[in-house]
Steps between C-alpha positions, in 0.01 A plus 500: 500500500657684207676834550449768237834678499760640263849642555618821362874464457539879438344605826602194693136446611261212520157592410240289671127542420303353781141533390266586203562850381815528712714686235866506617762684303877557547648839593639550157171425326659224300273215600166434673288200600139466597247234581603338817433116499210525262693603183836645405513818288859634429592822346839633405695764323594335166848633518579290801316180395811296525517569880155347572511205733174318599511327827242225549502288822292188519385286803719200579216264385522636140882494506497123557288433188 
């Protein structure tokens, strides 16, 4: 199972979209993610692009490849 999540360094928040159309944004409106496990859509304030961190966790079986 992959996790659709990003981290906003400015707000110190992990934004985790859990399902399709589950739009999740940080308090400061710097970043958002959407799509759950079906797709990942990320939006951000271009001024803080350098602070975007994408977190992707993969199952153990995929890590062993």
